[in-house]
C-alpha positions in Angstrom: 57.9 99.4 107.4 59.1 97.6 104.6 60.2 93.7 104.9 63.8 94.6 105.0 63.4 97.9 106.9 62.4 95.8 109.6 65.2 93.4 109.4 67.8 96.1 109.2 66.4 97.4 112.2 66.7 94.1 113.9 70.0 93.3 112.9 71.6 97.3 114.2 69.2 95.9 117.4 71.6 92.9 117.9 74.6 95.0 117.0 73.8 96.7 119.8 73.1 94.1 122.0 76.3 92.5 121.3 78.0 96.2 122.2 76.3 96.1 125.4 77.2 92.7 126.7 80.8 93.7 125.8 80.9 96.6 127.7 79.0 94.5 130.5 81.9 92.0 130.2 84.9 94.5 130.0 83.2 95.8 133.4 83.9 92.5 134.8 80.9 90.4 133.9 82.5 87.4 132.0 79.9 85.2 131.6 78.3 88.0 129.6 80.3 86.5 126.7 77.4 83.8 126.2 74.7 86.0 125.4 76.7 87.2 122.9 77.3 84.0 121.6 72.8 84.1 121.3 73.1 86.9 119.5 76.1 86.3 117.0 73.4 82.5 116.7 70.6 85.2 115.4 72.7 86.9 113.0 74.5 84.0 111.6 72.5 80.6 111.9 72.3 79.1 109.3 69.6 76.0 108.4 66.6 74.3 106.7 64.3 76.1 109.0 65.8 79.2 109.9 68.4 81.5 108.4 70.1 84.6 110.4 69.6 88.3 109.9 73.0 88.4 107.6 71.9 86.0 105.6 67.8 87.4 105.2 69.7 90.6 104.1 72.2 89.1 101.2 74.8 89.8 103.3 76.9 86.2 102.6 79.2 88.5 100.4 80.2 91.1 103.2 83.7 90.9 104.8 84.7 90.6 108.4 87.6 91.7 110.4 89.5 88.6 111.6 92.5 88.4 114.3 93.2 85.0 113.1 96.3 84.8 112.1 96.4 82.3 108.6 99.4 80.4 108.2 100.2 78.8 104.7 100.7 75.1 106.7 98.3 74.3 109.0 99.4 73.9 112.7 99.3 70.6 114.6 98.3 72.8 118.0 96.6 76.2 117.6 95.1 79.1 119.4 94.4 82.0 117.6 92.3 84.6 119.0 93.4 84.9 122.7 96.2 85.9 124.9 97.4 83.6 127.3 98.7 85.8 130.7 100.8 84.2 133.4 102.2 85.9 136.4 105.4 84.7 137.7 105.2 82.1 140.6 102.1 81.3 139.7 100.9 77.9 137.5 97.2 79.2 136.9 96.9 82.0 134.0 94.5 84.3 133.3 92.9 84.3 129.7 92.4 87.5 127.4 91.1 88.9 124.9 93.0 91.0 123.1 90.7 93.2 121.5 93.5 95.6 119.2 96.3 94.7 121.1 96.6 97.6 122.8 95.5 96.2 126.4 98.2 96.8 129.6 98.7 93.9 132.5 100.4 94.8 135.3 103.2 93.4 137.4 105.3 90.9 136.1 104.1 89.0 133.6 104.7 86.9 130.7 101.8 86.8 127.6 101.5 83.7 125.3 100.1 85.1 122.0 98.4 83.2 119.3 100.1 80.2 119.7 101.1 77.7 117.2 103.0 74.4 116.9 103.9 73.3 113.2 105.1 69.6 112.4 108.3 71.5 110.7 111.4 72.5 112.5 111.0 76.0 111.1 107.9 77.7 111.6 106.3 79.1 108.6 105.3 83.1 108.9 102.0 83.9 109.1 100.6 86.1 106.2 101.4 89.0 107.9 104.1 90.1 110.4 102.1 92.1 112.6 100.1 89.7 115.0 97.4 92.0 115.7 96.6 92.9 111.7 93.4 92.7 111.2 92.3 90.7 107.8 89.4 90.3 106.1 87.4 87.2 105.3 84.3 86.7 103.8 81.3 85.8 106.3 81.8 81.8 105.2 85.5 82.4 105.7 85.2 84.0 109.1 82.4 81.2 110.9 84.8 78.4 109.3 87.9 79.8 109.9 90.3 77.2 112.5 90.6 79.5 115.5 91.5 76.4 118.1 93.1 73.2 117.1 94.1 70.4 120.0 95.3 68.0 117.6 94.3 67.0 113.8 91.4 65.7 115.1 89.9 67.8 117.8 89.2 71.6 116.7 87.3 74.4 116.9 85.7 77.1 114.3 84.1 80.2 115.1 80.6 78.6 113.7 81.7 75.8 116.4 82.2 78.4 119.4 78.9 80.2 119.1 76.8 77.2 118.2 78.2 75.2 121.6 77.5 78.2 123.7 74.5 79.1 122.6 72.7 75.8 122.1 74.6 73.3 124.7 75.4 76.0 127.1 73.0 78.4 128.0 72.3 81.1 125.5 69.6 79.6 124.1 69.1 75.9 125.5 71.2 73.9 127.9 72.2 70.6 127.5 72.7 68.1 130.4 76.8 67.3 128.8 78.7 69.9 126.2 80.4 68.5 123.4 84.1 67.5 124.6 85.8 69.8 122.4 83.9 72.8 124.0 84.2 71.2 127.6 87.9 71.4 126.9 87.9 75.4 126.7 86.4 75.4 130.1 88.4 73.4 132.4 92.0 74.2 133.7 94.2 72.3 131.3 92.1 71.5 128.4 94.8 73.4 126.3 98.4 72.3 127.7 101.0 74.9 128.0 104.6 74.9 129.2 106.8 77.4 129.9 110.6 78.0 131.0 110.6 80.7 133.7 114.2 81.8 134.7 114.8 78.0 136.5 113.6 75.1 134.8 110.0 74.9 133.3 106.8 74.6 134.4 103.3 73.2 133.4 100.6 75.8 133.4 97.2 75.9 133.0 94.3 78.4 131.9 90.6 77.4 132.2 87.4 79.5 130.9 89.3 80.0 127.4 85.8 80.2 125.2 84.5 83.4 127.3 87.5 85.5 125.9 87.3 83.8 122.8 83.4 84.8 122.1 84.7 88.6 123.1 87.5 88.4 120.8 85.0 87.8 118.1 82.3 90.1 119.2 85.5 92.6 118.9 85.6 91.8 115.3 82.0 92.0 114.2 81.4 95.1 115.9 84.7 96.6 114.3 83.3 95.3 110.9 82.0 98.5 108.7 80.9 96.0 106.1 78.5 94.3 109.0 77.2 97.6 110.3 76.3 99.1 106.8 73.9 96.2 106.4 71.7 97.2 108.6 71.2 100.6 106.5 
């Protein structure tokens, strides 16, 4: 077996690992998302000491699927790849990975999808009117696309999220303390939301937002034909 063939086999193996972890997540094992981050790190690590499988196979120019909307003006606050589901009478909601947007929620509920707050009175439209439109990004663009903006100075890209989960939160290593922006995704109220349901407004909270975000990233990768083709 040649070295390239071995690398292709390892890429296919990592994609299979991602698929299995995604299936386990969908069956209720939400912490499988941390394992997904570890597999993504194997694909996309890019340091002087090691290169991910995608880069070793010369795949930096392939196109990956992105379900994150892009705007001509950067939002002041933004959540781009997860949905927040709130049921009437409850102030703590659930964060879900929308995948292709075809999921169903039972009962009377409200869904906040792809939240964006802009500095202008009239928000600019996204590049696609379809909120679940799949855009194509190069590997560099996909990794460095902003998926969470808490404020102009506190932001997270996909690269940030997968590296924090892998290097600090248990996929490859556990740190005593977490990066503040990553930790913010985990705690209730880390992402501030308000919503007026019928009578008056309510402050609503969600937690563990990092897990469905990692699941959505996995969905994007597993539905990217060019990534599977790179495995030969």
